[in-house]
C-alpha positions as protocol buffer text, in pm:
chain_id: "A"
residue {
  index: 1
  type: UNK
  ca { x: 415 y: 3083 z: 5440 }
}
residue {
  index: 2
  type: UNK
  ca { x: 500 y: 2716 z: 5497 }
}
residue {
  index: 3
  type: UNK
  ca { x: 146 y: 2621 z: 5389 }
}
residue {
  index: 4
  type: UNK
  ca { x: 209 y: 2781 z: 5048 }
}
residue {
  index: 5
  type: UNK
  ca { x: 517 y: 2573 z: 4969 }
}
residue {
  index: 6
  type: UNK
  ca { x: 348 y: 2230 z: 4982 }
}
residue {
  index: 7
  type: UNK
  ca { x: 58 y: 2350 z: 4764 }
}
residue {
  index: 8
  type: UNK
  ca { x: 304 y: 2492 z: 4509 }
}
residue {
  index: 9
  type: UNK
  ca { x: 493 y: 2164 z: 4512 }
}
residue {
  index: 10
  type: UNK
  ca { x: 168 y: 1971 z: 4456 }
}
residue {
  index: 11
  type: UNK
  ca { x: 75 y: 2207 z: 4172 }
}
residue {
  index: 12
  type: UNK
  ca { x: 416 y: 2167 z: 4006 }
}
residue {
  index: 13
  type: UNK
  ca { x: 398 y: 1788 z: 4046 }
}
residue {
  index: 14
  type: UNK
  ca { x: 47 y: 1784 z: 3896 }
}
residue {
  index: 15
  type: UNK
  ca { x: 154 y: 1997 z: 3599 }
}
residue {
  index: 16
  type: UNK
  ca { x: 458 y: 1777 z: 3537 }
}
residue {
  index: 17
  type: UNK
  ca { x: 250 y: 1458 z: 3555 }
}
residue {
  index: 18
  type: UNK
  ca { x: -11 y: 1609 z: 3320 }
}
residue {
  index: 19
  type: UNK
  ca { x: 260 y: 1703 z: 3072 }
}
residue {
  index: 20
  type: UNK
  ca { x: 402 y: 1351 z: 3080 }
}
residue {
  index: 21
  type: UNK
  ca { x: 58 y: 1205 z: 3011 }
}
residue {
  index: 22
  type: UNK
  ca { x: -5 y: 1438 z: 2715 }
}
residue {
  index: 23
  type: UNK
  ca { x: 344 y: 1413 z: 2560 }
}
residue {
  index: 24
  type: UNK
  ca { x: 285 y: 1075 z: 2386 }
}
residue {
  index: 25
  type: UNK
  ca { x: -39 y: 1206 z: 2235 }
}
residue {
  index: 26
  type: UNK
  ca { x: 142 y: 1474 z: 2041 }
}
residue {
  index: 27
  type: UNK
  ca { x: 322 y: 1210 z: 1835 }
}
residue {
  index: 28
  type: UNK
  ca { x: 562 y: 1444 z: 1662 }
}
residue {
  index: 29
  type: UNK
  ca { x: 833 y: 1697 z: 1708 }
}
residue {
  index: 30
  type: UNK
  ca { x: 970 y: 1952 z: 1470 }
}
residue {
  index: 31
  type: UNK
  ca { x: 1178 y: 2262 z: 1429 }
}
residue {
  index: 32
  type: UNK
  ca { x: 1021 y: 2538 z: 1225 }
}
residue {
  index: 33
  type: UNK
  ca { x: 797 y: 2317 z: 1014 }
}
residue {
  index: 34
  type: UNK
  ca { x: 417 y: 2336 z: 1032 }
}
residue {
  index: 35
  type: UNK
  ca { x: 290 y: 2025 z: 1211 }
}
residue {
  index: 36
  type: UNK
  ca { x: -50 y: 1936 z: 1351 }
}
residue {
  index: 37
  type: UNK
  ca { x: -106 y: 1599 z: 1519 }
}
residue {
  index: 38
  type: UNK
  ca { x: -365 y: 1372 z: 1668 }
}
residue {
  index: 39
  type: UNK
  ca { x: -278 y: 1042 z: 1837 }
}
residue {
  index: 40
  type: UNK
  ca { x: -276 y: 847 z: 1507 }
}
residue {
  index: 41
  type: UNK
  ca { x: -188 y: 1100 z: 1235 }
}
residue {
  index: 42
  type: UNK
  ca { x: 1 y: 1421 z: 1167 }
}
residue {
  index: 43
  type: UNK
  ca { x: -31 y: 1682 z: 896 }
}
residue {
  index: 44
  type: UNK
  ca { x: 300 y: 1847 z: 810 }
}
residue {
  index: 45
  type: UNK
  ca { x: 438 y: 2097 z: 561 }
}
residue {
  index: 46
  type: UNK
  ca { x: 806 y: 2051 z: 486 }
}
residue {
  index: 47
  type: UNK
  ca { x: 972 y: 2340 z: 302 }
}
residue {
  index: 48
  type: UNK
  ca { x: 1320 y: 2341 z: 157 }
}
residue {
  index: 49
  type: UNK
  ca { x: 1553 y: 2053 z: 91 }
}
residue {
  index: 50
  type: UNK
  ca { x: 1664 y: 1888 z: 414 }
}
residue {
  index: 51
  type: UNK
  ca { x: 1359 y: 1991 z: 617 }
}
residue {
  index: 52
  type: UNK
  ca { x: 1259 y: 1717 z: 859 }
}
residue {
  index: 53
  type: UNK
  ca { x: 1017 y: 1629 z: 1136 }
}
residue {
  index: 54
  type: UNK
  ca { x: 979 y: 1348 z: 1385 }
}
residue {
  index: 55
  type: UNK
  ca { x: 631 y: 1208 z: 1322 }
}
residue {
  index: 56
  type: UNK
  ca { x: 469 y: 923 z: 1511 }
}
residue {
  index: 57
  type: UNK
  ca { x: 810 y: 793 z: 1616 }
}
residue {
  index: 58
  type: UNK
  ca { x: 959 y: 808 z: 1265 }
}
residue {
  index: 59
  type: UNK
  ca { x: 1191 y: 1070 z: 1113 }
}
residue {
  index: 60
  type: UNK
  ca { x: 1050 y: 1215 z: 792 }
}
residue {
  index: 61
  type: UNK
  ca { x: 1283 y: 1426 z: 573 }
}
residue {
  index: 62
  type: UNK
  ca { x: 1214 y: 1622 z: 253 }
}
residue {
  index: 63
  type: UNK
  ca { x: 1480 y: 1593 z: -20 }
}
residue {
  index: 64
  type: UNK
  ca { x: 1318 y: 1813 z: -286 }
}
residue {
  index: 65
  type: UNK
  ca { x: 1082 y: 1797 z: -584 }
}
residue {
  index: 66
  type: UNK
  ca { x: 1151 y: 1667 z: -931 }
}
residue {
  index: 67
  type: UNK
  ca { x: 893 y: 1638 z: -1210 }
}
residue {
  index: 68
  type: UNK
  ca { x: 611 y: 1715 z: -967 }
}
residue {
  index: 69
  type: UNK
  ca { x: 709 y: 1439 z: -722 }
}
residue {
  index: 70
  type: UNK
  ca { x: 828 y: 1508 z: -369 }
}
residue {
  index: 71
  type: UNK
  ca { x: 1124 y: 1294 z: -259 }
}
residue {
  index: 72
  type: UNK
  ca { x: 1108 y: 1189 z: 104 }
}
residue {
  index: 73
  type: UNK
  ca { x: 1300 y: 969 z: 341 }
}
residue {
  index: 74
  type: UNK
  ca { x: 1097 y: 790 z: 603 }
}
residue {
  index: 75
  type: UNK
  ca { x: 1331 y: 628 z: 851 }
}
residue {
  index: 76
  type: UNK
  ca { x: 1559 y: 418 z: 629 }
}
residue {
  index: 77
  type: UNK
  ca { x: 1321 y: 411 z: 328 }
}
residue {
  index: 78
  type: UNK
  ca { x: 1316 y: 654 z: 35 }
}
residue {
  index: 79
  type: UNK
  ca { x: 985 y: 726 z: -138 }
}
residue {
  index: 80
  type: UNK
  ca { x: 834 y: 984 z: -367 }
}
residue {
  index: 81
  type: UNK
  ca { x: 479 y: 1103 z: -412 }
}
residue {
  index: 82
  type: UNK
  ca { x: 285 y: 1334 z: -638 }
}
residue {
  index: 83
  type: UNK
  ca { x: -2 y: 1558 z: -537 }
}
residue {
  index: 84
  type: UNK
  ca { x: -307 y: 1357 z: -416 }
}
residue {
  index: 85
  type: UNK
  ca { x: -106 y: 1033 z: -410 }
}
residue {
  index: 86
  type: UNK
  ca { x: -58 y: 798 z: -113 }
}
residue {
  index: 87
  type: UNK
  ca { x: 251 y: 587 z: -46 }
}
residue {
  index: 88
  type: UNK
  ca { x: 350 y: 353 z: 235 }
}
residue {
  index: 89
  type: UNK
  ca { x: 694 y: 362 z: 392 }
}
residue {
  index: 90
  type: UNK
  ca { x: 784 y: 172 z: 706 }
}
residue {
  index: 91
  type: UNK
  ca { x: 507 y: 212 z: 963 }
}
residue {
  index: 92
  type: UNK
  ca { x: 361 y: 521 z: 794 }
}
residue {
  index: 93
  type: UNK
  ca { x: 115 y: 586 z: 516 }
}
residue {
  index: 94
  type: UNK
  ca { x: 180 y: 926 z: 356 }
}
residue {
  index: 95
  type: UNK
  ca { x: -85 y: 1115 z: 163 }
}
residue {
  index: 96
  type: UNK
  ca { x: 71 y: 1404 z: -28 }
}
residue {
  index: 97
  type: UNK
  ca { x: -194 y: 1673 z: -60 }
}
residue {
  index: 98
  type: UNK
  ca { x: 14 y: 1957 z: -205 }
}
residue {
  index: 99
  type: UNK
  ca { x: 348 y: 1947 z: -388 }
}
residue {
  index: 100
  type: UNK
  ca { x: 512 y: 2273 z: -497 }
}
residue {
  index: 101
  type: UNK
  ca { x: 859 y: 2346 z: -638 }
}
residue {
  index: 102
  type: UNK
  ca { x: 1014 y: 2358 z: -288 }
}
residue {
  index: 103
  type: UNK
  ca { x: 767 y: 2207 z: -41 }
}
residue {
  index: 104
  type: UNK
  ca { x: 528 y: 1924 z: 31 }
}
residue {
  index: 105
  type: UNK
  ca { x: 219 y: 1915 z: 251 }
}
residue {
  index: 106
  type: UNK
  ca { x: 121 y: 1567 z: 360 }
}
residue {
  index: 107
  type: UNK
  ca { x: -70 y: 1365 z: 615 }
}
residue {
  index: 108
  type: UNK
  ca { x: 118 y: 1081 z: 780 }
}
residue {
  index: 109
  type: UNK
  ca { x: -75 y: 807 z: 958 }
}
residue {
  index: 110
  type: UNK
  ca { x: 14 y: 477 z: 1116 }
}
residue {
  index: 111
  type: UNK
  ca { x: -38 y: 207 z: 854 }
}
């Protein structure tokens, strides 16, 4: 039984180390929003005013849609974009692919 404990400890240590190595690659965190990331870009759908996600080290929040333009805050900057339009805010370039009455789907990449 004592031989099992060290191997379990090594396994747990290996899994923890592997998780720490992969964590920076994810690049984003979120609540219930739809997010998919690679090391240099994330695709996200933000639905409902106030929805937000942490993307590539920057907080991105959705403030709503007016006249077909999604209003977003990116860190301390405020920007808006229409469907198929790209904007730059802080370290991110945002490409808004879909804008509906209450959501925006966009790809954020490091500029």
